[in-house]
N, C-alpha and C positions, 0 to 999 in steps of 0.2 A: 356296567356296560352290557348292553343287550346284543345278542347275536343268534344266528341260526347255525347249528352244527352241519346240517345237510340242506343248504338253501336251494339245491337243484329241484327239490320237490315242490317248491313254490310255483314253478311253471305250471303245475296242475291247477292253479287258481284260474287259469284261462278257461277251464271247464265251466266255471260259474256263469259268465255271460253267454257261453254257447248253450248251456242248458236252459237259461232264461229265454233265449231266442226261440228254442224248440218248444218250450212251454207255451209261449204266447202265440206261436204259429198254430199249435194244436188247439188252443183256446179259440182262436179266430175261426178255425174250421168247424169247431163245435157250434159256435154262435151262428155260423152260416147255415149249418144243418138245421138248427132250431128255427131259423127264419122260414125254412121250407114248410114248416107246419103251421105257421101263423105269426102274428105280431109278438114280439118279445115281451112287451108289458102284459099282454093277455096271458101268455104262458106262465109268467111269474105269478100272476094272480091265481092261476089254476094249480100252481105248485108252490104253496106258501111256505113249505119247509125248506125249499132249496135256497141256499145262501149264495149271494153274488160275490161276497168278499172272502169267505172262509177258505175256499180252495187256494186263493192267492196267499193268505196267511200261512197255510200249511206248507205251500210250496217254498216260501221264503224262509220258513223255519228249517226245512230240510236243506235248503241252499246254505244257510248259515252254519248248520251242523257239518255239512260237507267241507265248507271253507275251513272250519276249525280243525277238522280231521287232517286236512292237507297241511295246515300250520303245525299240527302235532307231529306229523311225519317229518317235517323239516327240523324238528328238535329245537325249539326255542330254549335259550339258555341265558342266565343272568350272571354276570361277573360279580361275585360277592366280595371280592377283595382286590384292592389296588395296592401294589407294592412298587417301590423304586429299587431298581437293580443297577449296580455298577458293573460295567463291562469294559473290556479293552477293545478299542476300535479307533476309526478315523472319522472325520467329518468331510463330506463332499457336497459341494453346491454345483448342480448342473444348470448352466445358463444356455437355454435353447433358443436359437434364432427362429422366429416364426414369421419373418417377412414373406411377402408373396413369392419371392425368388426361390424360397425353400419348397415350393410346389413343383419345381422342375423335376422331370423324370429321367435325368441322366444317371440317377442311381435308383435301382428298383426297390420298392415300388415308386417312391419319390424321395427327394432329399429329406423332407420332414418325417415321413413314415419310417424311413430307414433309421433316422435319428432316434425316434421313439422306440423302435425295436432294440437299438443299442442300449438305451437307458434302461429298458426293461430287463435286458440280459445282465446289465451291470448290477441292478438291484437284486437279481437272483443270486449273484455271487457274494453279496454282502451278508454278513452274519451278525456282528456286534457293532456295526457302523451306523452313522447317521447320514441322512440324505435330505437335501432341499432342492426345490425346483424354482428356477427363475425363467421367465419368458421375456423376450425382447424383440423389438423391431426398431421403430423410430423412438420408442421409449421402452422402459423395462418395469416389470413389477413381479412381486413374489407370487408364484402360483401355489407353492406349498412350503411353509416354514420348515426349518430343519427338524427332522424327526427320525425315529427308529421304527416307525409304523410303515412297513414296506407295502402293505395292502393299500393303504391310503395313497402312497406314492404312485403305485400303478394306476389307481383309479383316477387321480388328478392328471396323470400323464395322458390318459386316453381322451381327456377333455381338451387337450391343447390343439388349437387351430389358429390360422392367421387372423380370423375374424375377432379374436380376443383383443387385438390392438388395432385401433383405427389409423394411428400415425405410422405411416410406412417409412422405410429406411432401415438402416442396420447400425444402431448405436452400441457397438461392443464396449466402448468406454463406460457408458452408463450401466451396462450389464455387469461389468467387472466391479464397478464402484458399489452397486447394490449387493453384489455377492459378498464382498468383503465385510459388509455390515450385517450379514445374515448368519454368521457363525455364532456358536455359543461363546459367551464371554468367559475369560479366565479359565480356559481349558487348554491343557497341554497336549491334547491329541493332535495328530497331524491333520492339516487342513489343505484341501485341494479345491480348485475351481476348474470345472471342465466346461469349456465354451465350445458348443457345436454350431458351426456357421458355414456359410458359403463365402464369407470374407468380404462381402460388398459393404465395406464400412464407409458410410456417407457422412458420418458425424465427427470423426477424429477422436483424439484423446485416448484411444485404446492403448497405445504404447505407454503413455504416462500412467494410466491406471494399472497396467501390468507391472510397471516398476514399483508402484506403491504396494501392490500385493506382495511382491518379492521381499520388500523391506519388512513386511509384517510376518514373514515366514510362511506365506501361503504359496503353494505350488500351483502354477497355472498351466493347464493343458489346453491347447487349441486344436480342435478337431475340424479340419477343413473338409467339407462334404460337397461332392459334385465333380464335374468335369471342367478342366481348364479350357477345353474347346468350346464350351457354351451349349446352352439348351434353351428352347422356348419355355414359356410359363403357361401351363394350361389354365383355362378359365372354366367356370361352372357350366357354360353353354356348350362345351365340347370343343371350343376353338382355342386360340392362343392370344395372350395379351399383346396388344399393339400400342405403338406410340401415337402421338398426335398426327403424324404424317401417314399413318396407316401401315407402318412397317412392323413386322413381328419383333417383339423385344426378346433379345437373347441375354441370358444370364450365365456368367462364367465364374468358376471358383477362382478367387483371388489368393493364390497360394503365397505370393510375395508378401502381401499384407499380413496373412496368418503367421508366416514365419517371423516377421518383424515383431509382432506382438508377443509371440512365444519367446523370442530372444530377449526382448526388453524385460520380460519377467523371469528370465533365466529358466524358462520352462521347456516344454516339449511340444513340437508340432507333429500331428499325425494326419495323414491323408486317408479319408474314408472313401472307399469305393464299394463295389458289389461283393467284395470278399470280407472275411472277418479278421483280417490281419490287424487293423487299427484297434479293434475291440480287444483282442487278445493282448496286444502291447499295453493298452491302457490298464487292463486288469493286473498285469505284472507290475507296472509302475506304481499303482495304488497299493498293491500288496507290500511293496518295499517301504512304504511310509511308516513313520513312527506311530505306534499305537499309544493311546492314552485312556484315562478313565472317562467313560461316558455313562451318564445317568439316564436310564430309560424307565418310563412308567409302564408297568406291566399289569394287565388284568389277569387274575388267576382265580382258581376255585370256582369255575363256572358250574352253576347248579341247573339241573334240568327243570324246566317249568311246565312239562307236559301234564302234570297232575291237575293244575288249575284249568288248563285247556280242556282236559278230559271231563272235568266236572261240568263245565259250560256245555259241552256236547251232550252229556246225559240230560241236563236240564232242558235243553232245546228239544231233544227227542221226546222227553216226557210231555212237554207242553204240546208238541205236535200230535201226540197220541190222544190227548184229552180234548184237543180242538176238533170237533166233528165237522164234516163237510156240510151237513144239513143244519138248519137252525135248531137251537135248543128247544125241545118240546115244552119244557117248564116255562121258559120265557114266552113261548107262543101262547100258552094257556093264560099266563098273567096279562099279556097284552090284550087278549080277547076279553078277559074279565073286566079290564079297565074300560074297554070300549062299551061294554054293556051297562056300566055304571052310569 
């Protein structure tokens, strides 16, 4: 596995295109100044040793060396060893509602963004546990298979957006069904499904799937997010979603449905608002669950790879030194000799 120990230095790579722009601006000014003395082709004939392409070659050799220096600062490393470790933990599947109603802003900054922040904080509290991500609206699919790679979990979490699913609606039943089949098989570790939704279940079967999860020994947590009073749904153009009659669509948290699903699965319903109460309660409930053996793939013994990068830098700088801006006089004499022949 390849990684950078200090990836923040890679932002310095933005200097490369900036320097290239400055170089070509300067080159353009130089050509403009030369035109003031006469025709470019005539000047080239009067200056036979001046090379048109060598300054470009030297510049890009230096640019390449600079880019590699920045890469070296970021400390490239290679994982030389892969090991499997057994740890004590639980498995949690997060089923996140990404229907358009989750864009409502009755929870700051929005229902969806608040949900993502909650999941990120939940991942930060995990140590030896596994997590998986499922997104759903009118249908459901696995965003991230169950894993102990928390960095990937956060990365995939940031990519979640309502545009991932074209079919609108809120099929909690399908999300629960898919979640049940996403756990590691033959594992005695405690298993939990955390559904984060505003409860607008348009498809049904949520209670039935919650009962099925309970039979399999899976705890179901329903986190209802939003306000029961309702809120409009923002659109990309700065307005609010309207129905066919031109009326603003209001979306409300359906707490009654959320409670019924939680009760059907003998689980817990938590209301998410602008406070962190629901998040803290969920952390405590997950901490109570039975820990079991969890196998995790771990990359270890990361070796520094800067030596190879350093050799490339030295090689590029040596080539740059030997490449002259003017044409090689030996080559010039040889070409002149051939013309006389």
